[in-house]
C-alpha positions in Angstrom: 6.7 1.2 9.5 8.2 3.2 7.0 10.9 1.9 5.1 11.5 4.2 1.9 14.2 2.0 0.8 13.6 2.8 -3.1 12.5 6.1 -2.6 12.4 8.7 -5.2 11.2 12.4 -5.9 7.5 12.6 -5.7 7.4 15.2 -8.3 3.6 16.2 -8.4 2.8 16.6 -12.2 0.6 19.3 -13.1 -2.3 17.0 -14.3 -1.8 15.5 -11.4 -0.7 11.7 -9.9 -1.8 8.4 -11.4 -1.5 6.2 -8.2 -1.6 2.6 -8.0 -1.6 1.4 -4.3 -0.8 -2.1 -3.1 0.3 -3.0 -7.1 2.0 -6.4 -6.0 3.1 -8.2 -9.0 1.3 -6.0 -11.2 3.2 -2.2 -11.1 1.6 0.4 -13.9 3.6 1.6 -16.8 3.0 5.5 -16.5 1.5 5.2 -12.8 3.3 5.8 -9.3 3.4 2.8 -8.1 3.6 1.9 -4.5 3.9 -1.3 -2.0 4.8 -2.1 1.3 7.3 -4.9 -0.1 9.0 -5.8 -3.4 7.2 -8.9 -5.1 9.5 -11.6 -6.9 7.1 -12.5 -9.5 6.8 -8.8 -10.4 8.3 -7.4 -13.7 9.6 -4.4 -11.8 10.2 -3.1 -8.2 7.5 -0.6 -7.0 8.3 2.7 -7.6 8.2 3.6 -3.5 8.4 0.7 -0.9 6.5 2.2 1.8 3.0 1.4 4.0 0.5 3.7 2.1 -1.2 4.4 5.1 2.0 6.8 5.9 2.3 7.8 2.7 2.1 12.0 2.8 0.6 13.5 -0.1 -1.1 16.9 -0.7 -4.7 17.2 -1.0 -6.4 16.0 -4.6 -2.5 15.6 -5.8 -4.2 12.6 -7.4 -6.6 12.0 -10.4 -6.6 8.5 -10.4 -5.8 5.9 -8.0 -5.8 1.9 -7.7 -5.9 0.0 -5.3 
């Protein structure tokens, strides 16, 4: 189930991505926030709406991951 309604370009910065997987109601500023659905209690929507198990990213693209 991949929706990607909010999908934006996944340009990977030279310093690497900081991923917040399953961000829920706490998206982090400066991170790429991903969740399967928007949370009405969140201050803002995730950067990407998708099942985190189905995101296609290259190996070693993230320097930090929070889940």
